[in-house]
C-alpha positions as CSV (number, residue, x, y, z in Angstrom):
1,M,-3.4,12.9,32.6
2,S,-2.2,13.5,29.1
3,L,-3.7,11.9,26.0
4,Y,-0.4,10.0,25.6
5,E,-0.6,8.6,29.1
6,R,-4.2,7.6,28.5
7,F,-3.3,5.9,25.3
8,E,-0.5,3.9,27.1
9,Q,-2.8,2.7,29.8
10,A,-5.7,1.8,27.5
11,F,-4.0,0.0,24.6
12,M,-1.9,-3.1,24.1
13,P,1.8,-2.1,23.7
14,N,2.3,-3.3,20.1
15,Y,2.6,0.3,18.7
16,G,4.4,1.9,21.7
17,V,3.1,5.4,22.2
18,P,3.1,7.4,18.9
19,P,5.0,10.7,19.3
20,I,2.3,13.0,17.8
21,A,-1.4,13.1,18.6
22,L,-3.3,14.5,15.6
23,A,-6.5,16.4,16.1
24,R,-7.7,17.5,12.6
25,G,-6.6,17.8,9.0
26,E,-7.4,19.9,5.9
27,G,-5.9,19.2,2.5
28,T,-2.3,18.4,2.9
29,Q,-2.1,19.9,6.4
30,V,-2.7,18.4,9.8
31,W,-2.8,19.8,13.3
32,D,-1.8,18.1,16.6
33,V,-3.7,18.4,19.8
34,D,-1.5,21.4,20.8
35,G,-2.5,23.3,17.7
36,R,0.8,22.8,15.9
37,R,0.6,22.6,12.1
38,Y,2.4,20.0,9.9
39,L,2.6,19.3,6.2
40,D,1.6,15.7,5.8
41,F,4.1,13.9,3.6
42,I,3.2,10.4,4.6
43,A,-0.6,10.5,4.1
44,G,-1.5,7.8,6.6
45,I,1.1,5.4,4.9
46,A,0.1,6.3,1.3
47,T,-3.6,6.1,2.2
48,S,-5.1,9.6,2.3
49,S,-5.1,10.0,-1.5
50,L,-7.0,13.2,-1.5
51,G,-5.6,14.5,1.7
52,H,-7.8,15.4,4.7
53,A,-11.4,16.5,4.7
54,H,-11.6,16.6,0.9
55,P,-15.0,18.1,0.1
56,A,-15.9,15.3,-2.3
57,V,-15.1,12.6,0.3
58,V,-16.9,14.5,3.0
59,D,-20.0,14.9,0.8
60,A,-20.0,11.3,-0.4
61,V,-19.6,9.8,3.1
62,S,-22.1,12.1,4.7
63,R,-24.7,11.4,2.1
64,Q,-24.2,7.7,2.2
65,V,-24.1,7.4,6.0
66,A,-27.4,9.3,6.1
67,T,-28.9,6.9,3.6
68,I,-27.7,3.5,4.7
69,A,-24.4,2.8,6.4
70,H,-24.3,-1.0,6.5
71,T,-26.0,-3.9,4.9
72,S,-23.7,-7.0,5.6
73,N,-23.1,-9.4,2.7
74,L,-26.6,-10.8,3.1
75,F,-27.8,-7.9,0.8
76,L,-26.3,-6.1,-2.1
77,H,-26.3,-2.3,-2.6
78,E,-25.5,0.0,-5.5
79,P,-22.3,1.7,-4.2
80,E,-20.4,-1.7,-4.1
81,V,-21.6,-2.5,-7.6
82,L,-20.6,0.9,-8.9
83,L,-17.2,0.6,-7.3
84,A,-16.5,-2.9,-8.6
85,E,-17.6,-1.7,-12.1
86,R,-15.3,1.3,-11.9
87,L,-12.3,-0.7,-10.8
88,L,-12.9,-3.3,-13.6
89,G,-13.1,-0.4,-16.1
90,L,-9.7,0.8,-15.1
91,L,-8.2,-2.7,-15.4
92,D,-7.2,-4.9,-18.4
93,G,-9.2,-7.9,-19.3
94,P,-12.2,-9.7,-17.7
95,A,-12.0,-9.9,-13.9
96,R,-14.2,-10.1,-10.8
97,V,-13.8,-8.4,-7.4
98,F,-14.1,-9.3,-3.7
99,F,-14.2,-6.5,-1.2
100,A,-12.6,-6.7,2.2
101,N,-11.8,-4.1,5.0
102,S,-8.0,-3.9,4.7
103,G,-4.8,-4.8,2.8
104,T,-4.1,-7.8,4.9
105,E,-7.6,-9.1,4.4
106,A,-7.3,-8.6,0.7
107,N,-4.2,-10.7,0.8
108,E,-5.9,-13.3,2.9
109,A,-8.5,-13.6,0.1
110,A,-5.8,-13.8,-2.5
111,Y,-4.0,-16.5,-0.4
112,K,-7.2,-18.6,-0.1
113,L,-8.1,-18.1,-3.8
114,A,-4.6,-19.3,-4.8
115,L,-4.7,-22.1,-2.2
116,K,-8.0,-23.4,-3.8
117,Y,-6.3,-23.4,-7.2
118,G,-3.3,-25.2,-5.9
119,R,-5.2,-27.9,-4.2
120,R,-7.3,-28.5,-7.3
121,E,-4.2,-28.8,-9.4
122,G,-2.1,-30.8,-6.9
123,R,0.4,-28.0,-6.2
124,S,2.1,-27.7,-2.9
125,Y,4.0,-24.4,-2.2
126,F,4.1,-20.6,-2.6
127,V,7.0,-18.3,-3.6
128,A,7.4,-14.8,-2.3
129,A,10.2,-12.2,-1.9
130,E,12.6,-11.6,0.9
131,N,11.7,-8.4,2.7
132,G,8.3,-8.4,1.1
133,F,5.3,-7.4,3.3
134,H,1.8,-8.7,2.7
135,G,0.2,-8.3,6.2
136,R,0.1,-9.5,9.7
137,T,-2.7,-12.1,9.8
138,I,-1.4,-15.7,9.7
139,G,-2.0,-16.3,6.0
140,A,-0.7,-13.0,4.9
141,L,2.2,-13.2,7.4
142,S,3.1,-16.6,5.9
143,L,3.9,-14.8,2.7
144,T,5.8,-11.9,4.4
145,G,9.5,-12.2,4.0
146,K,10.5,-10.2,7.1
147,P,11.9,-12.6,9.8
148,S,11.7,-10.0,12.5
149,I,7.9,-10.0,12.4
150,R,7.3,-13.5,11.0
151,D,9.4,-16.0,12.8
152,Q,7.9,-15.8,16.3
153,F,4.4,-16.7,15.0
154,G,5.4,-19.9,13.1
155,P,5.0,-22.6,12.1
156,F,2.8,-21.6,9.2
157,P,0.1,-23.6,7.5
158,V,1.8,-23.7,4.0
159,D,5.3,-24.0,2.6
160,V,6.5,-20.6,1.4
161,R,9.9,-20.3,-0.3
162,F,11.5,-16.9,-0.3
163,V,13.8,-15.5,-3.0
164,P,15.7,-12.2,-3.3
165,Y,13.5,-9.5,-4.7
166,G,14.4,-8.4,-8.2
167,D,16.4,-11.5,-9.0
168,A,14.7,-13.1,-12.0
169,D,17.1,-16.0,-12.1
170,A,16.4,-17.0,-8.5
171,L,12.7,-16.7,-9.1
172,K,12.9,-19.0,-12.2
173,E,14.8,-21.6,-10.2
174,A,12.3,-21.5,-7.3
175,V,9.1,-21.7,-9.4
176,T,8.3,-25.2,-10.6
177,G,5.2,-27.1,-11.7
178,D,4.5,-27.7,-8.0
179,C,4.3,-24.0,-7.2
180,I,0.8,-22.6,-6.4
181,A,1.5,-18.9,-6.8
182,V,4.1,-16.2,-6.7
183,F,3.3,-13.2,-4.4
184,L,5.1,-10.0,-5.3
185,E,4.9,-6.2,-4.8
186,P,5.6,-4.2,-7.9
187,T,7.7,-2.0,-5.6
188,Q,8.4,-3.2,-2.1
189,G,6.9,-0.7,0.3
190,E,7.8,-1.6,3.9
191,A,11.3,-2.7,2.7
192,G,12.0,0.9,2.0
193,V,10.2,1.7,-1.3
194,V,12.4,-0.6,-3.4
195,P,11.6,-0.8,-7.1
196,P,12.6,-3.9,-9.0
197,P,15.0,-3.9,-12.0
198,D,13.5,-3.2,-15.4
199,G,11.8,-6.2,-16.9
200,Y,11.5,-8.1,-13.5
201,F,7.7,-8.3,-13.5
202,E,7.6,-9.3,-17.2
203,A,10.0,-12.1,-16.3
204,A,7.8,-13.1,-13.4
205,R,4.8,-13.2,-15.7
206,E,6.7,-15.4,-18.1
207,I,7.9,-17.7,-15.4
208,C,4.3,-18.2,-14.0
209,D,3.0,-18.8,-17.5
210,S,5.5,-21.5,-18.3
211,T,4.9,-23.4,-15.0
212,G,1.2,-22.8,-14.5
213,A,1.7,-20.9,-11.2
214,L,-0.5,-17.9,-10.5
215,L,1.1,-14.4,-10.3
216,V,-0.3,-12.3,-7.4
217,A,0.4,-8.5,-7.5
218,D,0.2,-7.0,-4.0
219,E,-0.6,-3.3,-4.8
220,I,-1.8,-2.4,-1.4
221,Q,0.4,0.7,-1.4
222,S,1.3,1.2,-5.1
223,A,-2.2,1.5,-6.7
224,I,-4.8,4.1,-7.2
225,G,-2.5,6.6,-8.8
226,R,0.3,6.5,-6.2
227,T,3.0,5.7,-8.8
228,G,1.5,7.9,-11.6
229,H,-0.6,5.0,-13.0
230,W,-3.9,3.7,-11.8
231,F,-2.1,0.4,-11.0
232,A,1.7,-0.1,-10.9
233,H,1.6,-3.4,-12.8
234,Q,0.2,-1.5,-15.8
235,A,3.4,0.4,-16.2
236,E,5.2,-2.9,-16.3
237,G,3.0,-4.1,-19.2
238,V,1.9,-7.1,-17.1
239,T,-1.5,-8.3,-16.0
240,P,-1.4,-10.5,-12.9
241,D,-3.8,-13.4,-12.1
242,I,-4.8,-11.8,-8.8
243,L,-4.5,-8.2,-7.7
244,T,-4.9,-6.9,-4.1
245,L,-5.7,-3.3,-3.3
246,A,-6.4,-1.2,-0.1
247,K,-4.9,1.9,1.4
248,G,-5.3,4.7,-1.2
249,L,-8.5,3.2,-2.6
250,G,-10.6,4.5,0.3
251,G,-8.9,7.8,0.8
252,G,-8.7,7.2,4.5
253,L,-11.7,5.0,5.0
254,P,-11.1,1.2,5.5
255,I,-11.5,-0.9,2.4
256,G,-9.6,-3.6,0.6
257,A,-10.1,-5.5,-2.7
258,C,-9.0,-8.7,-4.2
259,V,-9.4,-8.9,-8.0
260,G,-9.2,-12.2,-9.9
261,F,-8.5,-12.0,-13.6
262,G,-9.9,-14.6,-16.0
263,D,-10.4,-18.0,-14.5
264,A,-9.0,-16.8,-11.2
265,G,-12.0,-14.6,-10.7
266,K,-14.3,-17.7,-10.7
267,L,-12.4,-19.9,-8.3
268,F,-14.4,-19.0,-5.2
269,E,-17.8,-20.7,-5.0
270,K,-20.7,-19.7,-2.8
271,G,-19.6,-19.9,0.9
272,D,-15.9,-20.1,0.2
273,H,-15.1,-16.7,1.6
274,G,-16.8,-13.7,3.1
275,S,-16.7,-10.5,5.1
276,T,-19.4,-8.8,7.3
277,F,-18.0,-5.3,6.6
278,G,-16.4,-5.9,3.2
279,G,-17.9,-3.6,0.6
280,N,-19.4,-1.4,3.2
281,P,-21.6,1.3,1.6
282,V,-19.8,4.2,3.3
283,S,-16.3,3.0,2.3
284,C,-17.5,2.3,-1.2
285,A,-18.9,5.8,-1.5
286,A,-15.5,7.3,-0.3
287,A,-13.6,5.1,-2.8
288,L,-15.9,6.3,-5.7
289,A,-15.1,9.9,-4.7
290,V,-11.4,9.1,-4.7
291,L,-11.5,7.6,-8.2
292,D,-13.5,10.6,-9.4
293,H,-10.8,13.1,-8.2
294,V,-7.4,11.5,-8.6
295,D,-5.6,13.4,-11.4
296,L,-2.8,11.3,-12.9
297,D,-1.4,14.2,-14.8
298,H,-1.1,16.2,-11.6
299,V,0.5,13.2,-9.8
300,R,3.1,12.8,-12.5
301,S,4.1,16.5,-12.6
302,A,4.1,16.7,-8.8
303,A,6.2,13.5,-8.5
304,A,8.8,14.9,-11.0
305,R,9.1,18.1,-9.1
306,L,9.5,16.3,-5.8
307,R,12.0,13.8,-7.1
308,D,14.0,16.3,-9.1
309,G,14.2,18.5,-6.0
310,L,15.3,15.7,-3.7
311,E,17.9,14.5,-6.2
312,A,19.3,18.1,-6.3
313,V,20.0,18.1,-2.6
314,R,23.7,17.8,-1.8
315,H,24.3,16.5,1.7
316,P,26.7,13.7,2.9
317,L,23.8,12.0,4.7
318,L,21.7,11.6,1.5
319,Q,22.9,8.6,-0.6
320,K,20.1,8.5,-3.2
321,V,16.4,8.8,-3.9
322,R,14.4,5.7,-5.1
323,G,10.8,4.8,-5.7
324,R,8.0,5.6,-8.1
325,G,5.6,8.6,-8.5
326,L,4.6,10.2,-5.2
327,W,6.0,7.2,-3.3
328,L,9.7,7.8,-2.7
329,A,12.5,6.9,-0.2
330,A,15.3,9.2,0.7
331,V,18.1,6.6,1.3
332,L,20.6,7.7,3.9
333,T,24.3,6.9,4.3
334,E,23.8,6.1,8.0
335,P,21.0,4.4,10.0
336,V,19.6,7.6,11.4
337,A,16.2,7.7,9.7
338,A,14.4,7.9,13.0
339,R,16.3,11.0,13.9
340,A,15.5,12.5,10.5
341,Q,11.8,11.7,11.0
342,Q,11.9,13.6,14.3
343,A,13.9,16.5,12.8
344,A,11.3,16.7,10.0
345,A,8.5,16.8,12.5
346,D,10.3,19.5,14.5
347,A,10.4,21.5,11.2
348,G,6.7,20.9,10.6
349,F,6.7,18.0,8.2
350,L,5.5,14.4,8.6
351,V,7.6,11.6,7.0
352,N,8.2,8.1,8.0
353,A,11.4,6.2,8.9
354,V,10.4,3.1,7.0
355,Q,13.8,1.5,7.4
356,P,16.8,2.5,9.6
357,D,18.4,4.1,6.6
358,A,15.4,5.2,4.6
359,L,12.8,7.9,4.9
360,R,9.4,7.2,3.2
361,I,8.0,10.3,1.5
362,A,4.4,9.8,0.2
363,P,2.3,12.9,0.3
364,P,-1.4,13.1,-0.6
365,L,-1.9,12.9,-4.4
366,V,-3.3,16.4,-4.2
367,V,0.0,17.9,-2.9
368,T,0.7,21.3,-4.4
369,E,3.8,22.9,-5.9
370,D,4.0,25.2,-2.9
371,D,3.9,22.2,-0.5
372,I,6.7,20.4,-2.4
373,D,8.8,23.5,-2.5
374,A,8.4,24.1,1.2
375,F,9.4,20.5,2.0
376,L,12.4,20.7,-0.4
377,A,13.6,24.0,1.2
378,A,13.5,22.5,4.7
379,F,15.0,19.1,3.8
380,P,18.7,20.0,3.9
381,A,18.3,21.3,7.4
382,V,16.4,18.2,8.4
383,L,19.3,16.1,7.2
384,Q,21.8,18.4,9.0
385,E,19.9,18.0,12.3
386,A,19.8,14.2,11.8
387,A,23.5,14.0,11.1
388,K,24.4,15.7,14.4
């Protein structure tokens, strides 16, 4: 029986059966169980920041797991303190951190933090963006503006009003003195790597300031150098009240973080929230290694090379390229992204059909010029195959 058949028999069918079974990775390359090599241009959905088997991560994790692998939240340990201090040093203004295991859990913490603020202030509803994605647990799903994954699990515990992403006028109309918080991604990831118009986040900050609503920046995909900045909101010149992180922070190990700025960092009291595995020593050690080795100058130069090369491609199937840094989408003129994903895999490259008409391209932040050039050389043939 093949590994695919064993997977199908052992697991719930929510993922289907993935088409490729990976066995190992090194740098920007991975190999499947049949020994075929691929260049990884999806990085575990913008997660494997330093690629695969990076020596610094391997060393940090090995040393930590051999020292102490788990403590629970009943005890503190130095790696979690070091990591919180490192994050706060990269951010603007006084803040405090809560560690979780994933992006959806980071957003659950942000949701509860905001909810506590809202109930204290007599506020009653949230605002979020259409097509936004904040996670699949009930609280995070309440804030997720994708009816296809949301509607079947309602009703939800709070009132959430959705507005078109990037429309500052619609946001201003929706946010009143009764609004608890506004949840936004600096660039929408699962919607197809969709950046907002210039000035949108600045307008969101002003709207929240004028009404007393909290501004929550979901940077699960966009942070830790992915856009060429440590945090995407910094490029917008805006500091949120609450920030959520995950994916690229752990470089492949599970970790999430919810950061509260100013008064928002002090809303939780003892017993209000918790996580058995949150701030796990091994995950924190991996995250510290990631922060030590992300090179923003390299990310920016690699991103420019990748974007310029993609924009130079002339093919009737390629409509445009959008995104930020090493987090791009090739937008197609037809809904054949799944075919393009398969054609890329056949050519030895892993990308992701994030939307029917959009390919997500998010290589590890250590991607080399040779990697990028190889992908760009193959991309026209990938499009041609998908167009058949």
